[in-house]
C-alpha positions in Angstrom: 23.0 45.8 -4.5 19.2 45.1 -4.8 16.5 46.2 -6.6 14.6 47.3 -3.7 14.9 50.4 -1.7 13.1 49.1 1.2 12.9 46.3 3.4 10.6 43.9 3.0 7.7 44.0 6.0 8.3 41.2 8.4 4.3 39.4 8.2 5.5 39.6 4.3 9.0 37.9 5.3 7.0 35.4 7.3 4.2 34.8 4.5 7.1 34.5 1.7 9.7 32.1 3.6 9.5 28.5 3.1 12.5 27.5 5.1 10.2 25.8 8.0 8.9 22.9 6.1 11.0 22.9 2.9 14.5 22.4 4.7 13.9 18.5 4.0 14.6 18.9 0.5 18.2 19.5 1.6 19.6 16.0 0.9 17.6 16.4 -2.7 19.0 20.1 -3.1 22.9 18.8 -2.4 22.3 15.7 -4.8 20.9 17.9 -7.2 23.8 20.4 -6.8 26.4 17.6 -6.7 25.2 16.9 -10.4 25.0 20.2 -11.8 28.4 20.9 -11.1 29.8 18.3 -12.8 27.8 18.7 -15.8 28.6 22.7 -15.9 32.7 21.4 -15.6 31.8 18.4 -18.0 30.8 21.2 -20.6 33.4 23.6 -19.9 31.2 26.3 -18.2 33.0 26.3 -15.3 36.5 24.9 -14.4 37.5 21.4 -13.2 38.9 23.3 -9.9 36.0 25.4 -9.4 34.3 21.7 -9.7 36.4 20.5 -7.1 35.8 23.8 -4.6 31.9 23.6 -5.3 32.2 19.4 -4.8 34.0 20.0 -1.4 31.7 22.7 -0.2 28.6 20.4 0.0 30.6 17.9 1.3 30.4 20.3 4.2 27.1 21.9 3.5 25.7 17.5 3.8 27.9 17.2 7.1 26.2 20.0 8.8 22.6 19.3 7.9 23.2 15.6 8.8 24.5 16.7 11.9 21.5 19.4 12.6 24.6 21.9 13.3 23.9 23.8 9.7 23.7 27.6 10.3 20.7 29.0 9.0 20.6 32.5 9.1 17.7 35.3 9.3 17.4 36.0 5.7 17.8 32.5 4.2 13.9 32.3 2.5 14.1 28.6 1.8 16.5 25.7 2.0 18.1 26.4 -1.6 19.3 29.6 -0.8 20.3 28.3 2.6 22.7 25.6 1.0 23.8 28.6 -1.6 24.6 30.8 0.8 26.7 28.5 3.0 28.4 26.8 0.1 29.9 30.2 -0.9 30.7 30.7 2.7 32.7 27.3 2.7 34.2 27.5 -0.7 34.4 30.8 -1.6 33.9 32.3 -5.2 33.4 29.0 -6.5 30.5 28.3 -4.6 28.7 31.4 -6.6 29.0 29.9 -10.0 26.7 26.9 -8.9 23.8 28.7 -10.0 24.9 29.5 -13.3 22.5 28.0 -16.0 19.8 26.9 -12.8 17.1 28.8 -12.0 15.0 28.4 -8.3 12.2 27.9 -11.0 13.4 24.9 -12.3 15.9 23.7 -9.3 12.9 23.4 -6.8 10.8 21.1 -8.9 13.4 19.0 -9.8 13.8 19.0 -5.8 10.0 17.8 -5.5 10.2 15.9 -8.0 13.3 14.0 -6.6 11.3 13.8 -3.3 8.2 12.6 -4.4 9.4 9.7 -6.6 11.0 8.6 -3.1 7.9 9.0 -1.3 5.9 7.0 -4.0 8.7 4.3 -3.5 8.4 4.4 -0.4 4.5 3.7 -0.1 5.0 1.0 -2.5 6.9 -1.0 -0.5 5.3 -0.4 2.7 2.3 -1.5 0.6 4.2 -5.0 -0.1 4.9 -5.1 3.9 1.0 -4.9 4.5 0.1 -7.3 1.9 2.1 -9.9 2.9 0.6 -9.4 6.4 -2.9 -9.9 4.9 -1.9 -13.0 3.1 -0.1 -14.5 6.5 -3.6 -13.6 8.3 -5.7 -15.1 5.6 -3.6 -18.8 5.3 -3.9 -18.4 9.5 -7.3 -17.9 9.5 -8.2 -20.0 6.3 -11.5 -21.8 7.1 -12.5 -19.4 10.2 -16.3 -18.3 9.3 -17.6 -15.2 10.1 -20.9 -12.9 8.4 -20.2 -11.1 5.6 -22.7 -7.7 5.4 -24.3 -5.3 3.5 -25.3 -2.3 5.0 -24.0 -3.6 8.2 -26.7 -6.1 8.6 -25.6 -10.1 8.2 -25.8 -10.8 4.6 -24.1 -14.0 3.8 -21.0 -16.0 5.4 -17.5 -15.9 4.2 -14.6 -17.1 5.4 -12.5 -15.0 7.4 -9.7 -15.5 4.6 -12.0 -14.0 1.7 -12.5 -11.2 4.1 -8.9 -10.8 4.4 -7.9 -10.7 0.7 -10.3 -8.4 -0.6 -8.4 -5.7 1.5 -4.8 -7.4 -0.4 -6.5 -6.5 -3.5 -7.2 -3.2 -2.6 -3.9 -2.7 -1.6 -2.3 -4.2 -4.6 -4.2 -1.2 -6.8 -3.1 1.2 -4.4 0.5 0.0 -5.0 -0.3 0.2 -8.8 -1.0 3.9 -8.3 1.9 4.6 -6.6 4.2 2.7 -9.1 2.5 5.1 -11.6 3.0 8.4 -9.6 6.5 7.5 -9.2 6.6 7.0 -13.4 4.9 10.7 -13.6 8.4 11.6 -11.5 10.9 10.2 -14.2 10.7 13.2 -16.5 13.5 15.8 -15.4 13.1 19.4 -15.2 16.3 20.9 -14.5 17.4 22.6 -17.6 14.3 24.4 -18.2 16.0 28.0 -16.1 13.3 30.3 -15.2 11.0 29.4 -17.9 12.8 29.6 -21.7 15.8 27.5 -21.1 19.2 28.6 -20.4 21.9 30.6 -22.2 24.2 28.1 -22.1 25.2 24.5 -24.0 24.1 22.3 -21.0 24.1 18.6 -20.9 20.6 17.6 -19.3 20.8 14.4 -20.4 23.8 13.6 -18.0 22.5 15.4 -15.0 19.0 13.1 -15.6 21.3 10.2 -15.0 23.1 10.7 -12.4 20.0 11.4 -10.8 18.1 8.7 -12.0 15.9 10.3 -14.5 14.6 8.4 -17.2 13.8 11.6 -19.9 14.6 15.2 -19.5 11.5 17.7 -20.0 10.6 18.5 -23.7 9.5 21.6 -23.1 11.1 24.3 -20.8 7.6 26.1 -19.8 5.6 22.9 -19.0 9.0 21.6 -17.0 8.5 24.6 -14.8 4.9 24.9 -14.5 4.1 21.1 -13.8 3.0 19.7 -10.4 1.5 16.7 -12.3 3.6 14.6 -10.4 2.3 16.0 -7.1 -1.3 15.4 -8.0 -0.7 12.0 -9.1 0.7 11.0 -5.6 -1.8 12.8 -3.9 -4.6 10.9 -5.9 -2.8 7.1 -5.2 -2.4 8.5 -1.2 -6.3 9.7 -0.9 -7.7 6.5 -2.6 -5.2 4.4 -0.6 -6.2 6.2 2.7 -9.7 5.5 2.0 -9.5 2.1 1.9 -7.3 1.9 5.0 -10.4 4.3 6.3 -12.5 1.3 5.7 -10.7 -1.1 7.1 -9.8 1.2 10.3 -13.9 1.3 10.2 -14.4 -2.1 10.4 -11.6 -2.9 13.2 -13.6 -0.4 15.5 -16.6 -2.6 14.8 -15.3 -5.8 15.3 -13.1 -4.8 18.5 -16.4 -3.7 20.0 -18.0 -5.7 22.9 -21.1 -5.9 20.3 -19.0 -7.6 17.9 -16.0 -9.3 19.5 -14.6 -10.7 16.2 -11.1 -9.4 17.3 -8.9 -8.5 19.7 -6.2 -5.7 19.3 -2.3 -5.9 20.3 -1.9 -3.4 22.7 0.8 -2.2 21.0 -1.8 -0.5 18.8 -4.8 0.4 21.6 -5.0 3.2 24.1 -6.7 3.1 27.5 -9.0 5.7 29.4 -7.9 8.8 31.5 -11.1 7.9 33.7 -12.0 4.2 32.9 -9.8 1.4 33.8 -11.2 -1.6 31.9 -11.1 0.6 28.5 -9.2 -0.7 25.4 -10.1 1.6 22.8 -9.2 0.9 19.2 -7.5 4.4 18.7 -5.4 3.5 15.8 -8.7 2.0 13.6 -10.5 5.4 14.5 -7.5 7.3 13.0 -7.3 5.6 10.0 -10.9 6.8 9.4 -10.1 10.4 10.3 -6.7 10.6 8.6 -8.1 9.8 5.3 -10.2 13.0 5.0 -7.1 15.0 5.8 -5.2 13.3 2.7 -8.0 13.9 0.4 -8.3 17.3 1.5 -4.5 18.0 0.4 -5.5 16.7 -3.1 -8.4 18.7 -3.5 -6.5 21.9 -1.9 -3.8 21.3 -4.3 -6.1 21.1 -7.0 -7.5 24.6 -6.1 -4.1 26.1 -5.7 -3.2 24.7 -9.7 -6.7 25.9 -10.7 -6.5 28.3 -13.7 -2.8 29.1 -13.0 -1.2 31.2 -15.3 2.4 30.1 -16.9 5.0 29.6 -16.0 5.8 29.6 -12.4 3.7 31.7 -9.6 4.6 31.8 -6.0 1.6 29.9 -5.6 3.2 27.0 -6.0 4.9 27.6 -3.0 1.9 25.7 -1.4 2.7 22.4 -3.2 5.2 21.3 -0.6 2.8 21.1 2.4 0.3 19.7 1.1 2.9 16.9 0.0 4.7 16.7 2.7 2.0 16.3 5.1 0.1 13.4 2.9 3.4 11.8 3.1 3.8 11.5 6.5 0.2 10.8 7.2 0.5 8.1 4.8 3.6 6.3 6.4 1.8 6.2 9.6 -1.7 5.1 8.3 -0.3 2.4 6.5 2.2 1.3 9.5 -0.7 1.1 11.4 -2.8 -0.6 9.2 0.1 -3.6 9.0 0.3 -3.5 12.7 -3.3 -3.8 13.3 -3.7 -6.4 11.0 -0.4 -8.9 11.5 -1.7 -8.3 15.8 -4.9 -9.0 15.6 -6.1 -11.8 17.4 -9.6 -13.2 16.2 -12.2 -15.3 17.9 -13.1 -18.0 15.8 -16.0 -18.9 18.4 -17.7 -15.7 18.5 -17.7 -15.5 14.8 -18.7 -18.5 13.9 -21.5 -18.0 16.3 -22.8 -15.0 14.4 -22.4 -16.4 10.8 -24.7 -19.8 12.5 -27.5 -17.5 11.7 -29.7 -19.3 10.0 -31.4 -16.5 8.2 -28.3 -15.5 6.3 -28.8 -18.9 4.7 -32.0 -17.1 3.1 -30.2 -17.0 -0.4 -29.2 -20.1 -0.3 -32.7 -21.4 0.1 -33.8 -19.1 -2.7 -31.0 -21.0 -5.2 -32.7 -24.3 -4.3 -35.7 -23.5 -5.7 -33.7 -21.9 -8.6 -32.4 -25.5 -9.2 -35.8 -27.0 -8.8 -36.9 -24.9 -11.4 -38.4 -21.7 -10.2 -37.9 -18.6 -11.3 -35.6 -16.7 -9.1 -37.7 -14.0 -8.6 -40.9 -16.4 -7.3 -38.3 -18.1 -5.0 -37.2 -15.2 -3.6 -41.0 -14.5 -2.4 -41.7 -17.8 -1.2 -38.0 -18.1 0.8 -39.0 -14.3 2.2 -42.0 -15.8 3.2 -40.4 -18.2 5.5 -38.1 -15.8 7.0 -41.5 -13.8 8.0 -43.4 -16.5 9.2 -39.6 -17.6 11.2 -39.2 -14.2 12.4 -42.7 -13.7 13.6 -43.5 -17.1 15.4 -40.1 -17.3 16.7 -39.2 -20.4 15.0 -36.2 -21.2 13.1 -35.7 -20.9 9.5 -35.0 -24.8 9.4 -38.4 -25.4 11.6 -40.5 -23.5 8.8 -38.3 -24.2 5.8 -38.0 -28.0 6.6 -41.8 -29.0 6.0 -42.6 -26.7 3.5 -39.5 -27.3 1.1 -38.4 -30.8 2.3 -35.2 -32.7 3.4 -32.9 -30.7 0.9 -33.6 -27.5 2.7 -32.0 -29.4 6.0 -28.9 -29.7 4.4 -28.6 -26.3 3.1 -29.0 -24.8 5.9 -25.5 -26.4 7.4 -23.3 -23.6 7.4 -20.5 -25.6 5.9 -23.0 -26.0 2.7 -23.7 -21.9 2.5 -20.1 -21.8 2.5 -19.0 -24.0 0.4 -22.0 -23.5 -2.2 -20.4 -20.5 -3.5 -17.4 -21.9 -5.6 -18.0 -19.5 -8.3 -14.6 -18.0 -9.7 -14.0 -15.3 -7.0 -16.3 -16.9 -4.4 -15.5 -17.7 -0.6 -15.5 -21.7 -1.2 -11.9 -23.1 0.6 -11.2 -24.4 -3.2 -11.6 -20.6 -4.5 -9.9 -19.3 -1.5 -6.6 -21.1 -2.1 -6.8 -20.0 -5.7 -7.0 -16.1 -4.5 -4.1 -16.9 -2.0 -1.7 -18.3 -4.8 -2.2 -15.3 -6.9 -1.7 -13.2 -4.0 1.4 -14.8 -3.7 2.3 -14.4 -7.1 1.6 -10.5 -7.0 4.3 -10.2 -4.1 6.6 -12.5 -5.6 
């Protein structure tokens, strides 16, 4: 018997069903159902023979889903209903008792919390591998000089190791954000029912322990309505993807003929359909383009949640596609970033030549005058005048500066001086970079 006298319009059925994308939740749905069945029997809500029949039926459902032989039916609205239908076909009447003291509202949000927890853990693991690749690359290129940039103009020279470690610390913060997203998934919603709780003496703590939750939600209304943990994951993913987009942009620049700082491995490059000589940094370009996609998913889910009345509304079905696509995209982006960093071949001579441009030592010359007693703003103007004279006359900065400032200027204009003078904490001098490497290795341990 149905509440409705007329069948659903086909267009509404297509709009309403989520099976096309939520079927990937099946491992979590089966695990949750097992824990729920055991709790129902332990509380005397169902019999032990019914529990055993349900568990055996769930084993069959799991085997079919894993093998790709699960018989989905035209009326399966989502993976949760599909699992319950097939369970009842395999287990008979006991299968129909599984949903006792459970609503699809708390069932679905629990599955999604389990999925999001796994995704946050996976992102942390991938970030750790990425961070290891950055540290390894930094150690291999410890004293390789290259220009540092502001406004994409040569600014001050740094060591490549120092530059690579900048990405390490960004990734370390990302890892912390994903850890916070994982922690947000630690409260179990199951047991909230549709919104008000259930009419049975359930043991939510028993189910939470089996599923690995730290606690249970204290308010049934909030439990059903809550999607904060998805927003937390998407926020972490959006920031991480934005960081990776900046790495991708530098890889694209550095691998270009104009820079020539690195050569990407073939495994992370593409060719041209018409120009045989091309080796395109497509993976780096895609890192740039994937970031706004994930940011868009975060914004879209904020739009879904905005002004949404409590408790469950069908709007919340839209949480999954934003989450699933972001998880998949994040996995690919981290794999690409790691592969490119680990496999990149840097051109030491090309970078060193670019870092030998005397003009990027101008700040060091200004600091020389400061050490001799001149106020910095005055020294800045003096050196700016010498730079202008150098550019306009076509002479080197040394040829202009040494007569004006004395032989101390010549020592300052030696490239190693530019790099090793930055000995402040967190600076690019080798001693400080070695300290950073120790700190980075400690973070990985």
